N, C-alpha and C positions, 0 to 999 in steps of 0.2 A: 861567115858564121854558119855553122852546121846546125840544122834543126830537123825535128821530126814532128809529125802531126800527132794529135791525140789519139786517133785510131791506130796509128802505127805503134805508139807507146803501149796501148792497151793490148795489142796483138803480141808484143814482145813479152809483156807481163803474163799473158795467157800461156805462151810458150814456156816461160820459166816455171809457172805454177804446174803445168802439166808434166814438166820434166822433174820438178821437186816432189810432186805428189802423185805418183802414178798408182793406178789401181783404186781400191776402195778402203774405207776405214770405219770401224765400228765406233759410234759416237754416242755418248750419253749426254742428253740435254733435255730442256723443258720446252714444250710447244708453246707458241704464242702467235696471236693474230692469224689463226688458221682460217682460211677462206678458200672457196671453190669458184672458179670462173665458169663461164658459159660453155667453154670447150672441154670441161671436165678435168682441167688441170688444178691441182691443189697447191696453193701458195701459203707459206708460213714463215715464221721466224723461229730460229733456235736460240734460246737464251740460257745462261748460267748465272745463278744467283750465289752470293756469298751467304754461307749458312749463319754467320753471326748476326747480320743485320738485314738479310734477304734483299740486299741491293744487287742490281745486275752488274756483273763483271765481265760478261762476254756476250756478244750477239752476232748472229750470221743469218743471211737470207737463205731460205730453203725452198724447195719445190719438188713435187712429185708429179711426174707426167701422167696424163690421163690413163694410158694403158697400164702403167704400174699401179696407179691409185685404185683402179677398179679391181685389182687383185688383192692389194695390201689392206684396204679398208674393211671389207667383210671378214677377212682372215683375222685382223686385229680385233675387231668387235666381237667375233665369235669366241675368241680365246680369252678375252678380258671381260666381256659383258659391259664394255664401256665404249662410247662413241669416241671417234678420233677427233678431239676438240682441243682447245687451248687449255693450258694449265696442266698437261700430263708429263710426267717423266717417262722418257722413252729411250730405247736402245735401237738406233738405226744404222744401217750400212749405207755410207754416202761416198760419193766421189767429189772431189774438189774441182770446182769449175770457175772460170772467169770469163764473163761475157763482155765484149767491147762496149756494149750499151748499158747493160745492167750491172756490171761489175761482178764482184766476188759472190759466190753462191755455192750451196751444197745440194747436190742432186741426190735424192733418196732412191736407193736401189732395193732395199729390203728393210724389214723391221722384225724385232724379237718381241712378241707380245708378252712373253713370260716375265720379262723384266718389269713391264708396266703393271702386270697382274700382281707381281710380288710387292711392288711399290704401293699399289692400291690396298693390298691386304695389310701391309705395314701401317698405312694411313688409318685403316679401320681399327687396328690393334691399338694404335696410339690413342684414338678417341675412346676406345673401351677402357684402356688403362687410366685415362684421365677421369672417366666417369667413376671407375672403381676407387681411385684415389680420393675423389670428392665424396665418396659414400653413397652415391645415387644410382649406381649401376643396376642393382636388383630391386629397387624400390617398387616399381611397377609390377614385377613378377611376384612380389610378396603380398600384393593386394588379394583379398578374397573376392572371388566371383559371387554375385548374388545367387541365392537359390533358384530364382526365376528371373534370369536376365531378359526382359522383354522390351525395355525402353532403351533403344539403341541410337546413339548419335553416329551418323555415317559421314566420313570425310572422303570425298572422291569427286571426280569430274561428273556432272550431271549427264553428260553425253557418252560416258564410258559404257561399253557393252557389259563390262563386269558388274556395274551397278545394277543394271536390269536383271542380270542372272542372279545376283544376290537377293534382290527384292523378291523375284519370282520363286526362288527356292524356299524363302522363308514363308511366303504367303501360301504356297501350295503344298505345305507339309502334310503327310498322311494322317497325322493326328488332329489337325485343325487347330494347332496352337496359334495364339494371336501374339503378333509382335507390333510394337509401336516404333517406327523408325522416323528420323528426321534427318534430312540431307543438309550438310554444310559444305557447299561447293568449294572446290579447290583445284589448282592447276596440279597435275600429277606427272608432268614431265618438263624438263627444260629448267632454265635458270630461276624461275619464279616458284618452283616446287616447294623449296624450304620455307620461304616467306609466306606462301599461300596456306600451307598446312598449319604452321604455327599461329597464323591469324585465326583459322578455323578453331584451333584448340583454345585460344583465348576466348572466342565467343561461347564455346561449349562450357568453359570454366565458369563464366558468369551465370550459367544456368545448370550447374553441375548436379543440383539436387533433383533435376528432372529426369536424369538418365542413369542407367545401370552400367553402361560400358560405352566405349568408344571404338568404332571399326575404321580402319584405314585400308581402303581397297583400291586396286588399280587393275582394271581389266585389260589384259593384253598388253600391247606396247612392246617396244624394243627393249631387250635387256641391257642395251647400251645406255638407257636412261637411269639405271639403278644408282649411279653416283649421286643423284639428287637425294637419296635416302641415307647417304653416308656422311652426314654432317653433324658436328658436335652440337649446334644449337637445336636442331630438330630432335636429336637423341636426348639431350638434357631436358627439353620440354616434355617429352613423352615419358621419360623415366620418372619424372617428379609429378606427373599428372595424378590427380586424386582418384580417377576412375581407371579400371582396367583397360588397357589398350590392346586391341587385337588387329594384327596386320594380315593382309592378304594381297600382296603386291604383285602377284602373278608371275612368279618365276620359280623354278625348282632347283636349279643347280647351286646358286649362291644365296648366302644370307647377308643382308645389309646390316649396318649398325642398328638400324631401327628394329630389325627383327630380333636382334640379340637382347634388346632391353624391353621389349613388349611383353605383356602378360602371356600372350600366346601368339605363335606364328603359324599361319596356314599358307598353303601354296597358292590358292586361288580364292577369289571372292566366294565361290560356291562352297569351298572347304570351310570358309569362316562361317557360312550359314549353317553348315553341318555341325560345327563346334557349338554354336548357340542352341541348335535344336537338341543336341546331346544333353545339355543341361536340363532342358525342359522334359526330355524323355526320362532322364534319371529321376527327376522329381515325380513324374507321373508314375513311373514304376514303383518308387517308394510309397506313393500315396495308395496305389492299387494293392501293394503288399500289406500296408496298414489296414486297408479295408478288409482284405481277405482274412487277416489275423483277427480283426475285430469281430467279423461274422463267425469265424471258427470259435472264438472265445465265448461269444454270446450263445452259440448253439450248445456248446459244452455246459454253460451255466444253466441254460434252459433244461437240457437233458438231466442234469444233476438234480435240479429243483423238481422236475416231473417225477423222478424216481423217489425223491424224498416224499413228495405228496402221496404217491402210490403207497409207500410204506406206512405213512400216517394214516391213510384211509383203511388199510388192512388192519391196523392196530388201534383204530379209533374206538370201536365198540368195546374192546378190552380195557382201554384207557378210561373210557367213560364209566364202565361198570366198576372198575377199581376205584375210581374217584368217588362214585356214589356210595360204595361200601365204606370207604374211609370217612366220608361225610356222615353217613348213618351211624357208624361207630362213635364218631365224635359227638353226634347229637345225643346218642344213648348215655354217653358218659356225662354230657352236660345235663341231661335230664335227671340222672341218679344224683349227680352233685347238687343240682338245684333242689331236689326233694330233700336230701339231707340238710342242705343249708337252710331251706325254708322251715323245716321242723325245729332245727336248732334255733333259728331266728325267732320264730313264734314262742317257743319255750322260754327263751331268754326275755322276750318282751313281756310275756305273761308275768314272769317273776318281777320285772320292773314295775309293771302296772300294780301288782299286789302290793309291792313296797310302797309305791306312791299312794295307793288307796289307804293303807294303814297309816301312813304319814298324814294324809288329809283327814282321816277320821280322828286321829289324836289331836289334830290342830283345829278341829271344827268347834264353833261356839257351844254347841249342844254337849259335846263331850267335856269341855271345860266347865260348863255350868253344872254338869252332873257331879263334879268333884267338889261342889260347895261354893264355887265362885259365882259372882254376880256381875252384871254390866249396868252402869248408871248412865242415863241419857238425859240431856237437857235440850228441849226443842228438837228432839229426834237425833241429836248428836252425841257421841260417847264423851263422857266427862273423864278426862285423864288426870285433872289436878283439881283440889278443893279450892285453890286460888282463883279459879275461873268462875266460882259461884258467889252469890251474894245472899244476904238475908231476903227471905221472901220468894227466892226463885223456886219454881215448881220443877221437880225432877221426878224420874221414873226409874225404878230399879227392877231389872229382869232377873229372875231366879230360874232354876231348872223347871220348877213348877209354879207358874203364875208370875204376876207383876205387882209392884207396890208403888203407889204414888205418894210423894212426900213434899213438904214445904221446908226449905232450908232455914235453919235458925242457928246462928252462931252464938254460943254462951260466952258471956264475958266473965 
């Protein structure tokens, strides 16, 4: 019986593979289980997933030797702004290898970062399209900034240099404007970034009436950590947040999804501080302009009033003289009318008195008695009817000249 050893078999397989797959091949795959050993070699797995259900349909062991990795890693991260980590779609140039101990593997010789950058951009665009379809893409941008945004919720790492720069820039502004900031600590790089920032947002939301705006800043740091800000959950939370969100993640070349949906995107934490200061400076300028306009208008009113007073002073004596003349003329007219009225009044009253005197004279007892009439009295009272008298009553008759006393006697 003929036989061979396992190592001999593996050597035969290696010879066949090297013969069947000479040279190198450009391969599209997704990175998985990326790790670096102490010697600087990078080991990983290449996988391919089925688009319909995301299940893995192919897998291969890969490696990048230290001397190659030292060249490819910074080149890739510079061009993509993304760390070389698991979960990336990449286009790599590989040679097919078979090791007697480790088996089949792919040796990475080169990498095309433009493919990954394009895939990342496509990923960002997919998130933006989803946000737009859900009607929340521009919600935060449409919020109005307060006239005086002074109460600021800050989301960042408390040890970040950018946080210190931000606070110093606000506190040491040339106008002496006062800001009230409160730090909500969060992880700003790595896998915990999304979860940490969303947690901070939830805490701020519970106290939303206390703040005017939310600032998310990240001082310095590698641009390769920007992928943490390109997630749907973080973007959706910020887009729907009830306070304006201002970002200053510390990069200049690329915009993340978070930058697209925020109220305002600044390049650095210091630039965010400048943005907030600009609002207070505009309000201060408007207030100064109002003050200037008020002073100008007040001065014009005072000048106009002073001129009117001067004119009144110059014409006051003439006004007084004319007024006195008019009043004197009025008094003269009243005097003349009063004299005429008094004369007429007294004449009329005199005639009335004469008429009344004549009436009283004709109505007086003396006048009546002079005409032959008499007045009969009983006990000092006028007798108006004979029926009030009885036989023997003493009565007194008054004539024009003299009185007659009588005793009543009725004849039968």
